[in-house]
C-alpha positions as CSV (number, residue, x, y, z in Angstrom):
1,M,9.4,13.7,38.5
2,I,6.7,11.4,37.2
3,D,5.2,14.2,35.0
4,T,8.6,15.0,33.6
5,E,9.1,11.3,32.7
6,K,5.7,11.3,31.0
7,D,6.5,14.4,29.1
8,N,9.8,13.0,27.9
9,S,8.1,9.8,26.9
10,T,5.5,11.7,24.9
11,V,8.1,13.8,23.2
12,R,10.1,10.7,22.3
13,L,7.0,9.0,20.9
14,E,6.1,12.0,18.8
15,L,9.7,12.2,17.5
16,K,9.6,8.5,16.7
17,N,6.4,8.9,14.7
18,R,7.8,11.9,12.8
19,I,10.9,9.9,11.9
20,I,8.8,7.0,10.6
21,E,6.5,9.3,8.6
22,S,9.5,11.2,7.0
23,A,11.5,8.0,6.4
24,T,8.5,6.2,4.8
25,L,8.0,9.0,2.3
26,A,11.7,9.2,1.5
27,F,12.0,5.5,1.0
28,R,8.9,5.2,-1.2
29,T,9.7,8.3,-3.2
30,N,13.4,7.7,-3.8
31,G,14.0,4.0,-3.1
32,I,15.7,2.7,0.1
33,K,19.3,2.4,-1.0
34,C,20.0,6.0,-1.8
35,I,18.5,7.3,1.5
36,T,20.9,7.3,4.4
37,M,20.3,7.8,8.1
38,D,22.1,11.2,7.7
39,D,19.5,12.2,5.1
40,I,16.7,11.4,7.4
41,A,18.3,13.2,10.4
42,T,19.0,16.2,8.3
43,S,15.4,16.4,6.9
44,L,14.1,16.5,10.4
45,S,16.7,18.9,11.7
46,I,17.9,16.4,14.4
47,S,21.3,14.9,15.1
48,K,22.3,11.5,13.8
49,R,22.9,10.6,17.4
50,T,19.3,11.3,18.3
51,L,18.1,9.2,15.4
52,Y,20.3,6.3,16.4
53,E,19.0,6.5,20.0
54,I,15.5,5.7,18.6
55,F,16.4,3.3,15.8
56,E,19.6,1.3,16.0
57,D,20.0,1.0,12.2
58,K,18.4,1.6,8.9
59,E,16.8,-1.8,8.8
60,S,15.0,-1.4,12.1
61,L,13.7,2.0,10.9
62,L,12.5,0.4,7.6
63,R,10.8,-2.3,9.6
64,E,8.9,0.2,11.7
65,C,7.9,2.0,8.5
66,V,6.4,-1.2,7.1
67,L,4.6,-1.9,10.3
68,S,3.2,1.6,10.5
69,E,1.8,1.4,6.9
70,Q,0.2,-1.9,7.7
71,A,-1.5,-0.6,10.8
72,E,-2.7,2.5,8.9
73,M,-4.2,0.2,6.2
74,C,-6.0,-1.9,8.8
75,C,-7.5,1.2,10.3
76,Y,-8.6,2.4,6.8
77,L,-10.2,-1.0,6.0
78,N,-12.2,-1.0,9.3
79,E,-13.5,2.5,8.5
80,V,-14.5,1.6,4.9
81,M,-16.3,-1.6,6.1
82,K,-18.5,0.6,8.4
83,S,-20.0,2.5,5.5
84,A,-19.6,0.3,2.5
85,K,-22.9,-1.1,1.0
86,N,-21.3,-4.3,-0.3
87,V,-18.0,-6.3,-0.6
88,L,-17.1,-4.9,-4.0
89,E,-17.1,-1.3,-2.6
90,V,-14.7,-2.4,0.1
91,I,-12.3,-4.1,-2.3
92,L,-12.5,-1.1,-4.7
93,M,-11.8,1.4,-2.0
94,C,-8.8,-0.6,-0.9
95,Y,-7.5,-0.9,-4.4
96,K,-8.0,2.8,-4.8
97,R,-5.8,3.4,-1.7
98,S,-3.2,1.0,-3.1
99,I,-3.2,2.8,-6.4
100,E,-2.8,6.2,-4.6
101,R,0.2,4.8,-2.7
102,F,1.8,3.5,-5.9
103,H,1.6,7.0,-7.3
104,V,4.2,8.1,-4.8
105,T,6.3,4.9,-4.8
106,N,9.4,4.5,-6.8
107,K,10.0,1.1,-8.4
108,L,13.4,1.1,-6.7
109,F,11.6,0.7,-3.4
110,F,10.4,-2.8,-4.3
111,E,13.8,-3.7,-5.6
112,D,15.7,-2.4,-2.7
113,I,13.5,-3.9,0.0
114,K,14.6,-7.4,-1.1
115,K,18.1,-6.5,0.2
116,Y,16.5,-6.5,3.7
117,P,15.3,-10.2,4.0
118,N,13.7,-9.8,7.4
119,V,11.6,-6.8,6.4
120,H,10.8,-8.3,3.0
121,N,9.6,-11.5,4.7
122,L,7.5,-9.3,7.0
123,M,5.8,-7.7,4.0
124,K,5.3,-11.1,2.4
125,S,3.6,-12.3,5.6
126,F,1.3,-9.3,5.5
127,N,0.5,-10.1,1.9
128,E,-0.4,-13.7,2.8
129,K,-2.8,-12.5,5.5
130,D,-4.3,-10.0,3.1
131,L,-4.8,-12.8,0.6
132,D,-6.8,-14.8,3.1
133,S,-8.9,-11.7,3.9
134,T,-9.4,-11.0,0.2
135,I,-10.6,-14.5,-0.6
136,A,-13.1,-14.3,2.3
137,F,-14.4,-11.0,0.9
138,F,-14.8,-12.6,-2.5
139,K,-16.9,-15.4,-1.0
140,M,-19.1,-12.8,0.7
141,G,-19.4,-11.2,-2.7
142,V,-20.7,-14.4,-4.2
143,E,-23.5,-14.4,-1.5
144,Q,-24.3,-10.8,-2.4
145,G,-24.6,-11.6,-6.1
146,I,-21.5,-9.4,-6.9
147,F,-19.1,-12.1,-7.9
148,R,-19.5,-15.3,-9.9
149,D,-19.9,-18.6,-8.0
150,D,-17.8,-20.7,-10.5
151,I,-14.4,-19.1,-9.7
152,N,-11.6,-20.6,-7.6
153,F,-10.7,-17.3,-6.0
154,E,-7.5,-18.6,-4.4
155,I,-6.0,-19.7,-7.7
156,V,-7.0,-16.6,-9.6
157,N,-5.8,-14.3,-6.8
158,L,-2.4,-16.0,-6.5
159,L,-2.0,-15.8,-10.3
160,V,-2.7,-12.1,-10.2
161,H,-0.2,-11.4,-7.5
162,Q,2.5,-13.6,-9.2
163,Q,1.8,-11.7,-12.4
164,L,2.4,-8.3,-10.6
165,D,5.6,-9.6,-9.1
166,M,6.8,-10.8,-12.5
167,L,6.0,-7.5,-14.2
168,M,8.2,-5.7,-11.7
169,N,11.2,-7.6,-13.2
170,T,10.3,-7.1,-16.9
171,G,10.8,-4.2,-19.3
172,L,7.0,-3.5,-19.4
173,C,7.2,-1.0,-16.6
174,K,9.8,0.9,-18.5
175,K,7.4,1.4,-21.4
176,Y,4.4,2.0,-19.3
177,S,4.1,3.4,-15.7
178,F,3.7,0.8,-13.0
179,I,0.4,2.4,-12.0
180,E,-1.0,1.9,-15.5
181,V,0.0,-1.7,-15.5
182,Y,-1.4,-2.2,-12.0
183,E,-4.7,-0.6,-13.0
184,S,-5.0,-2.7,-16.2
185,I,-4.4,-6.0,-14.3
186,M,-6.7,-5.2,-11.4
187,F,-9.6,-3.8,-13.3
188,T,-9.5,-6.6,-15.9
189,Y,-9.3,-9.2,-13.1
190,L,-12.2,-7.8,-11.2
191,R,-14.4,-7.5,-14.3
192,G,-13.7,-11.1,-15.1
193,I,-14.9,-12.5,-11.8
194,S,-17.9,-10.2,-11.5
195,T,-21.5,-11.0,-12.3
196,E,-23.5,-8.6,-14.4
197,K,-24.6,-6.7,-11.3
198,G,-21.0,-6.5,-10.1
199,A,-19.7,-5.4,-13.5
200,K,-22.1,-2.5,-13.6
201,E,-20.9,-1.3,-10.2
202,L,-17.2,-1.8,-11.3
203,D,-17.7,0.2,-14.5
204,T,-19.3,3.0,-12.5
205,F,-16.4,3.1,-10.1
206,I,-13.8,3.1,-13.0
207,L,-15.6,6.0,-14.7
208,E,-15.7,8.0,-11.6
209,Y,-12.1,7.1,-10.6
210,R,-10.7,8.1,-14.0
211,E,-12.7,11.3,-14.1
212,N,-11.3,12.2,-10.7
213,R,-7.8,11.3,-11.9
214,K,-8.3,13.5,-14.9
215,N,-9.5,16.5,-12.8
216,V,-6.5,16.1,-10.4
217,K,-4.1,15.9,-13.3
218,N,-5.6,19.0,-15.0
219,N,-5.2,20.9,-11.7
220,G,-1.5,20.1,-11.7
221,M,-1.6,17.8,-8.7
222,L,-0.7,14.6,-10.5
223,E,2.3,13.9,-12.7
């Protein structure tokens, strides 16, 4: 009986993770509003009843998707920190991961999530914690000679995030892709706060990053 209970628990957990993974991709690719619980159940070949036994509603599922992504990002950050040679490399790898995520994220996702205040506030709280961590990284970068020591990183970082939020609600992202806007802001920002040593490493990263993007695009793997 105990083994059966464990087996059932394992199966349920595996199904829950599959649902979260499928829903996260669907929400980010298409936006949240147009994806229904029926759509998610159908994509996984499960009944809607089974889906509702695990998640009581769409908002609770969305919340778990956000929590799962945050946990995944934390694991990624810990792994990068183990091998990175300096703070700039950690920041650039995290930005690279963010950029890759934006490649598969529909702008509607950011608009739709505001209609779920509890989940939106959860994301904002994560961003505030990330802000504290980022500023701590920048201060470490000053000690490593990567970033300038005459910058108020809290002010500059807040301005950058507010600029990104503002751009989401302007027509600029209709003329240019959000990813192009994001890259332009982030790379210009990092170059502006870097020392000569840091700028050289940043330029090397950008060249390699864009060359890789070009190769992926030429292979038909990137739109």
